[in-house]
ZAZATOR-613443 format. One record per residue (C-alpha): residue in one letter; z, y, x. Coordinates in nm, 4 decimals. Layout:
# residues N
(roba 'A' (Z Y X));
...
# end
This chain:
# residues 273
(roba 'M' (9.1955 9.6056 7.5975));
(roba 'K' (9.4096 9.5144 7.8669));
(roba 'R' (9.4758 9.2010 8.0502));
(roba 'Q' (9.8413 9.2861 8.0228));
(roba 'I' (10.0779 9.0082 7.9449));
(roba 'I' (10.3396 9.1578 7.7270));
(roba 'A' (10.6753 9.0118 7.6403));
(roba 'L' (10.7498 9.2013 7.3232));
(roba 'M' (11.0470 9.2462 7.0897));
(roba 'T' (11.2875 9.1020 7.3413));
(roba 'T' (11.3719 9.2411 7.6807));
(roba 'A' (11.0308 9.2643 7.8450));
(roba 'L' (10.7364 9.4049 7.6554));
(roba 'L' (10.4372 9.3862 7.8831));
(roba 'A' (10.3442 9.2327 8.2101));
(roba 'L' (10.0169 9.3787 8.3144));
(roba 'T' (9.7023 9.3040 8.4983));
(roba 'V' (9.6765 9.2217 8.8641));
(roba 'T' (9.3830 9.1747 9.1010));
(roba 'G' (9.2703 9.0140 9.4272));
(roba 'C' (9.1290 9.1827 9.7320));
(roba 'S' (8.8690 9.1756 10.0026));
(roba 'G' (8.9453 9.2245 10.3689));
(roba 'S' (8.8944 9.5547 10.5439));
(roba 'S' (8.9328 9.6974 10.8918));
(roba 'E' (9.2802 9.8302 10.9603));
(roba 'P' (9.3287 10.2038 11.0134));
(roba 'S' (9.5573 10.3195 11.2925));
(roba 'G' (9.9249 10.2770 11.2136));
(roba 'S' (9.8696 10.0120 10.9440));
(roba 'P' (9.9975 9.6548 10.9598));
(roba 'A' (9.7490 9.3811 11.0412));
(roba 'A' (9.5610 9.2368 10.7451));
(roba 'S' (9.6808 8.8840 10.8024));
(roba 'G' (9.9981 8.6958 10.7315));
(roba 'T' (10.2780 8.8814 10.5552));
(roba 'A' (10.2729 9.2531 10.6299));
(roba 'T' (10.5786 9.4736 10.6413));
(roba 'G' (10.6403 9.7873 10.4427));
(roba 'L' (10.4719 10.1124 10.5411));
(roba 'T' (10.6256 10.4463 10.6230));
(roba 'L' (10.4905 10.7811 10.5100));
(roba 'Q' (10.4294 10.8710 10.8757));
(roba 'Q' (10.2106 10.5635 10.9265));
(roba 'V' (9.9972 10.6569 10.6271));
(roba 'Q' (9.9677 11.0175 10.7382));
(roba 'D' (9.8831 10.9121 11.0941));
(roba 'A' (9.6073 10.6871 10.9556));
(roba 'G' (9.4826 10.9706 10.7356));
(roba 'V' (9.4148 10.7375 10.4428));
(roba 'L' (9.6055 10.5658 10.1667));
(roba 'R' (9.4406 10.2280 10.1088));
(roba 'V' (9.4473 10.1458 9.7380));
(roba 'G' (9.3988 9.8046 9.5794));
(roba 'T' (9.2343 9.8356 9.2391));
(roba 'E' (9.0058 9.6319 9.0199));
(roba 'G' (8.7013 9.8513 8.9709));
(roba 'T' (8.6000 9.6691 8.6530));
(roba 'Y' (8.8973 9.7571 8.4323));
(roba 'K' (8.7958 10.0395 8.2005));
(roba 'P' (8.9393 10.2987 8.1423));
(roba 'F' (9.1785 10.2528 8.4342));
(roba 'S' (8.9526 10.1619 8.7255));
(roba 'F' (8.5777 10.1250 8.6721));
(roba 'H' (8.2268 10.2372 8.7607));
(roba 'E' (8.0676 10.4504 8.4894));
(roba 'G' (7.7580 10.2692 8.3653));
(roba 'G' (7.8432 9.9834 8.6001));
(roba 'T' (7.6883 10.1520 8.9048));
(roba 'G' (7.8356 10.5023 8.9166));
(roba 'P' (8.1188 10.6195 9.1419));
(roba 'L' (8.4596 10.4565 9.1021));
(roba 'T' (8.6630 10.6454 8.8429));
(roba 'G' (8.9307 10.5917 8.5807));
(roba 'F' (9.2807 10.6880 8.4793));
(roba 'D' (9.4572 10.5080 8.7656));
(roba 'V' (9.1904 10.6121 9.0150));
(roba 'E' (9.2320 10.9813 8.9313));
(roba 'I' (9.6106 10.9641 8.9428));
(roba 'V' (9.6339 10.7882 9.2789));
(roba 'T' (9.3692 11.0258 9.4165));
(roba 'A' (9.5845 11.3226 9.3120));
(roba 'V' (9.8882 11.1558 9.4711));
(roba 'A' (9.7002 11.0947 9.7969));
(roba 'Q' (9.6013 11.4613 9.8090));
(roba 'K' (9.9679 11.5573 9.7736));
(roba 'L' (10.0448 11.3329 10.0723));
(roba 'G' (9.7732 11.5027 10.2755));
(roba 'V' (9.5546 11.1918 10.3070));
(roba 'E' (9.2360 11.0509 10.1557));
(roba 'P' (9.2388 10.7555 9.9161));
(roba 'Q' (9.0426 10.4537 10.0374));
(roba 'F' (8.9792 10.2112 9.7534));
(roba 'E' (8.9633 9.8365 9.8041));
(roba 'E' (8.8121 9.6840 9.4902));
(roba 'T' (8.9527 9.3438 9.4212));
(roba 'Q' (8.9329 9.0488 9.1901));
(roba 'F' (9.1811 9.0252 8.9066));
(roba 'D' (9.4022 8.7433 9.0197));
(roba 'G' (9.4823 8.8189 9.3832));
(roba 'I' (9.5901 9.1792 9.4121));
(roba 'F' (9.9493 9.1036 9.5080));
(roba 'A' (9.8343 8.8598 9.7762));
(roba 'G' (9.6144 9.1360 9.9155));
(roba 'L' (9.9067 9.3777 9.9187));
(roba 'E' (10.1292 9.1257 10.0927));
(roba 'A' (9.8609 9.0560 10.3539));
(roba 'G' (9.8329 9.4269 10.4356));
(roba 'R' (9.4744 9.4651 10.3201));
(roba 'F' (9.5815 9.7750 10.1317));
(roba 'D' (9.8922 9.9901 10.1101));
(roba 'V' (9.9449 10.0274 9.7370));
(roba 'I' (9.8229 9.8833 9.4083));
(roba 'A' (9.7075 10.1277 9.1395));
(roba 'N' (9.5842 9.9090 8.8550));
(roba 'Q' (9.8230 9.9412 8.5597));
(roba 'I' (10.0865 9.7124 8.7068));
(roba 'S' (10.3771 9.6682 8.4674));
(roba 'I' (10.7270 9.6874 8.6091));
(roba 'T' (10.9119 9.3623 8.5465));
(roba 'P' (11.2418 9.2329 8.6890));
(roba 'A' (11.0633 8.9575 8.8826));
(roba 'R' (10.8201 9.2030 9.0379));
(roba 'E' (11.0974 9.4463 9.1268));
(roba 'E' (11.2586 9.1708 9.3332));
(roba 'A' (10.9389 9.1240 9.5336));
(roba 'Y' (10.7897 9.4745 9.5557));
(roba 'D' (10.8778 9.8419 9.5690));
(roba 'F' (10.7600 10.0486 9.2734));
(roba 'S' (10.6907 10.4153 9.2246));
(roba 'K' (10.8106 10.5998 8.9207));
(roba 'P' (10.6143 10.4873 8.6147));
(roba 'Y' (10.3077 10.6918 8.5285));
(roba 'T' (10.2114 10.5027 8.2121));
(roba 'V' (10.4290 10.4336 7.9096));
(roba 'S' (10.2933 10.2130 7.6335));
(roba 'S' (10.3912 9.9902 7.3430));
(roba 'G' (10.2476 9.7302 7.1101));
(roba 'V' (10.0867 9.8409 6.7849));
(roba 'V' (9.9761 9.6878 6.4575));
(roba 'V' (9.6351 9.8257 6.3598));
(roba 'T' (9.5154 9.8090 5.9994));
(roba 'Q' (9.2509 9.9672 5.7806));
(roba 'A' (9.3331 10.3322 5.7154));
(roba 'G' (9.4020 10.2697 5.3471));
(roba 'N' (9.6325 9.9721 5.3959));
(roba 'T' (9.9794 10.0246 5.2446));
(roba 'D' (10.1043 9.6656 5.2668));
(roba 'I' (10.1827 9.6640 5.6378));
(roba 'A' (10.4275 9.9120 5.7848));
(roba 'S' (10.6185 9.6921 6.0301));
(roba 'F' (10.5795 9.3773 6.2367));
(roba 'E' (10.7852 9.1947 5.9752));
(roba 'D' (10.5161 9.2761 5.7185));
(roba 'L' (10.2723 9.0545 5.9103));
(roba 'K' (10.4344 8.7454 5.7582));
(roba 'G' (10.1746 8.5690 5.5465));
(roba 'K' (9.9048 8.8190 5.6463));
(roba 'S' (9.5973 8.7445 5.8569));
(roba 'T' (9.5388 8.8930 6.2010));
(roba 'A' (9.2588 8.8724 6.4583));
(roba 'Q' (9.3824 8.7957 6.8110));
(roba 'S' (9.2664 8.6565 7.1430));
(roba 'L' (9.4368 8.3191 7.1819));
(roba 'T' (9.4981 8.3838 7.5514));
(roba 'S' (9.7002 8.7020 7.4998));
(roba 'N' (10.0702 8.7407 7.4329));
(roba 'W' (9.9793 8.9310 7.1167));
(roba 'Y' (9.8727 8.5974 6.9738));
(roba 'Q' (10.2216 8.4553 7.0185));
(roba 'L' (10.3809 8.7709 6.8830));
(roba 'T' (10.1795 8.7568 6.5628));
(roba 'K' (10.2432 8.3833 6.5250));
(roba 'D' (10.6162 8.4440 6.5650));
(roba 'A' (10.5919 8.7114 6.2972));
(roba 'G' (10.4463 8.4536 6.0579));
(roba 'A' (10.0862 8.5746 6.0541));
(roba 'N' (9.7821 8.3549 6.0093));
(roba 'V' (9.5792 8.4164 6.3243));
(roba 'Q' (9.2019 8.4121 6.3485));
(roba 'A' (9.0816 8.3687 6.7053));
(roba 'V' (8.8563 8.6384 6.8544));
(roba 'E' (8.7277 8.7201 7.2014));
(roba 'G' (8.8745 9.0687 7.2175));
(roba 'W' (8.9377 9.4113 7.0667));
(roba 'A' (8.5823 9.4859 6.9488));
(roba 'Q' (8.5516 9.1639 6.7539));
(roba 'A' (8.9001 9.2037 6.6076));
(roba 'I' (8.8187 9.5528 6.4781));
(roba 'T' (8.4899 9.4305 6.3301));
(roba 'L' (8.6723 9.1624 6.1309));
(roba 'L' (8.9393 9.4130 6.0274));
(roba 'K' (8.6881 9.6652 5.8965));
(roba 'Q' (8.4992 9.3908 5.7141));
(roba 'G' (8.8219 9.3001 5.5348));
(roba 'R' (8.8242 8.9496 5.6782));
(roba 'V' (9.1676 9.0028 5.8337));
(roba 'D' (9.4560 9.2324 5.7417));
(roba 'A' (9.5457 9.3550 6.0892));
(roba 'T' (9.5194 9.3138 6.4639));
(roba 'V' (9.7939 9.3620 6.7229));
(roba 'N' (9.7252 9.5041 7.0664));
(roba 'D' (9.8421 9.7477 7.3288));
(roba 'K' (9.8571 10.1100 7.2177));
(roba 'L' (9.6447 10.2154 7.5140));
(roba 'T' (9.3649 9.9930 7.3853));
(roba 'Y' (9.3733 10.1730 7.0527));
(roba 'L' (9.3844 10.5180 7.2125));
(roba 'D' (9.1011 10.4363 7.4514));
(roba 'S' (8.8890 10.3088 7.1636));
(roba 'Q' (8.9565 10.6162 6.9517));
(roba 'T' (8.8816 10.8492 7.2431));
(roba 'T' (8.5529 10.6729 7.3109));
(roba 'K' (8.4485 10.6677 6.9452));
(roba 'Q' (8.6775 10.8139 6.6805));
(roba 'D' (8.7129 10.5722 6.3894));
(roba 'D' (8.8842 10.7150 6.0818));
(roba 'G' (8.8692 10.3756 5.9142));
(roba 'I' (9.1600 10.2337 6.1136));
(roba 'K' (9.5169 10.3426 6.1897));
(roba 'I' (9.8352 10.2424 6.3673));
(roba 'A' (10.0563 10.0933 6.0979));
(roba 'A' (10.3525 9.9959 6.3171));
(roba 'E' (10.4653 10.0269 6.6775));
(roba 'T' (10.7157 9.8357 6.8882));
(roba 'A' (11.0318 10.0123 6.9966));
(roba 'D' (11.0149 9.8478 7.3387));
(roba 'K' (10.8004 10.0196 7.5986));
(roba 'S' (10.5983 9.8887 7.8892));
(roba 'L' (10.6172 10.0941 8.2094));
(roba 'S' (10.3348 10.0769 8.4645));
(roba 'A' (10.3586 10.2077 8.8206));
(roba 'M' (10.2158 10.1800 9.1702));
(roba 'A' (10.3331 9.8758 9.3660));
(roba 'F' (10.4124 9.8676 9.7386));
(roba 'R' (10.5343 9.6103 9.9851));
(roba 'K' (10.9096 9.5917 10.0205));
(roba 'G' (11.0416 9.8276 10.2840));
(roba 'S' (10.8105 10.1182 10.1963));
(roba 'G' (11.1063 10.3399 10.1103));
(roba 'D' (11.0103 10.6860 10.2311));
(roba 'L' (10.6457 10.6322 10.1306));
(roba 'V' (10.7581 10.5484 9.7772));
(roba 'E' (10.9857 10.8532 9.7778));
(roba 'A' (10.6918 11.0730 9.8791));
(roba 'V' (10.4755 10.9227 9.6038));
(roba 'D' (10.7535 10.9801 9.3501));
(roba 'K' (10.7800 11.3425 9.4617));
(roba 'A' (10.4042 11.3791 9.4234));
(roba 'L' (10.4155 11.2286 9.0737));
(roba 'D' (10.6960 11.4679 8.9773));
(roba 'E' (10.4901 11.7637 9.0972));
(roba 'L' (10.1774 11.6393 8.9204));
(roba 'S' (10.3776 11.5989 8.6015));
(roba 'A' (10.5302 11.9463 8.6311));
(roba 'D' (10.1975 12.1205 8.6890));
(roba 'G' (10.0280 11.9370 8.4019));
(roba 'T' (9.7892 11.7266 8.6099));
(roba 'L' (9.9120 11.3923 8.4779));
(roba 'S' (9.8923 11.5141 8.1201));
(roba 'K' (9.5406 11.6482 8.1760));
(roba 'I' (9.4178 11.3173 8.3204));
(roba 'S' (9.5828 11.1271 8.0358));
(roba 'E' (9.4281 11.3473 7.7676));
(roba 'K' (9.0877 11.2945 7.9281));
(roba 'Y' (9.1040 10.9171 7.8920));
(roba 'F' (9.3310 10.8634 7.5902));
(roba 'G' (9.3419 11.1853 7.3903));
(roba 'A' (9.7197 11.1755 7.4287));
(roba 'D' (9.9811 11.1999 7.7028));
(roba 'V' (10.0745 10.8428 7.7920));
(roba 'T' (10.2485 10.9418 8.1153));
(roba 'K' (10.5891 11.0112 7.9576));
# end
């Protein structure tokens, strides 16, 4: 699944996907969409009546158009929409390309990023983050009947199917696996079920999304990393009381079961805690 870059088994597990943005007219009370914008206050957002959200729009199941042409939906889209409602404003989505979302945030083209952005030390120095609303890990996936692999250490000498551009590739190489290159999750699972590889390593959310979309009893999670990746909404530095209001909204949405309900819809499990 994801275009997360995950530093596993050490101190940082995942560093997740980011996107670029298109320009938009500025609502009242928002910083100009040029140069380096300053942080926003809650009052500015409420005066504008909208929370402008940078998101990818092509990143299923987090931010996508059903069938390619339907309304924008997804896990992140539903969560930030619920947060915006708690703030008393409407969400206004700015769909962006993958590699420029932080530049768009910095330029003031939107107020917040909701696109499975992993919290990393480097990002925390540059941006304000909400409380995490996604918790994930890395998993080893094998055939359901496999009894040879029960840990990452068991990958030594085994064969795995991995995308060569992902950090999972390096993880499996470091574990001593023989890696067969694939384009992505679907191809990796095909090779696994055909018995051409022993396992594949990916993000747990990828596995859960796949199983929710089409339950496959022929595969299982054989091992899971202890380290967790935390994803949250990202803001420009100096957005203190806006971030506090978003955190309060997330707490309320967690307490009333909304976050869990959205998570179960997309993953068949609560990945918000």
